[in-house]
C-alpha positions, 0 to 999 in steps of 0.5 A: 882432171885435176890439172884442169880443175886448178886451171880453171881455179887459177883463171879467175883469180889471175884475172881478178889480180890483173884487173886490180893492177890495171885500176891502180894504174888508171887511177894514178894516171888520172890522179897526176892528171888531176893534180896538174889540172889543179896546179894549172889553175892556181898558176898561170901555164901556157901550151907551146910547140916543142920547138922540135915539132916537124913543120907538117905536123905544126901546120896540122896543129894550126890548121886544127886549132883554127877551126876552134871557134875561140881562136882567132887566127888573124893574129899570126897572119900578115900584119897580125900581132903575132905574126913575127917572129915569122916562123912556123913553131911561134905561129903554131905556139900562139894558136895551140895556145889560144886552143888550149885556154879556149877549151878549158887549160886542161893538160889534155888540151895541150897534147896535140899528138905529143907536140906541145908543152905546158909552160910557166914562163910567159911566152909572149914576145914583142907585140905578141901577148900570149893571154893567159 
């Protein structure tokens, strides 16, 4: 009976400690995302595709981004200013960046299931100008 009473007393304490640690970790994660967002507001950033991403994922990202009403996917079509270079990574980068910009330029707007990265160097090339 005494062992049962000690277990019952220990359980709420263990749960309280676990919840405290979880809250602390969540708070740090949120704080890091907030700091990154604030840095993005003060410096120019772009969202591009990770070059190592497979083509299927990139095509999915293009389709997803182009469904957004404020993403002009004509830029990556034949004759568009961002058709060249004509490859999936470049095309995905253009529309993923447009999505990132239209959605508010939050770090989470440039996740794309881990297939994107935020950069501070302008990725524009030739006639293809990435908007800030």
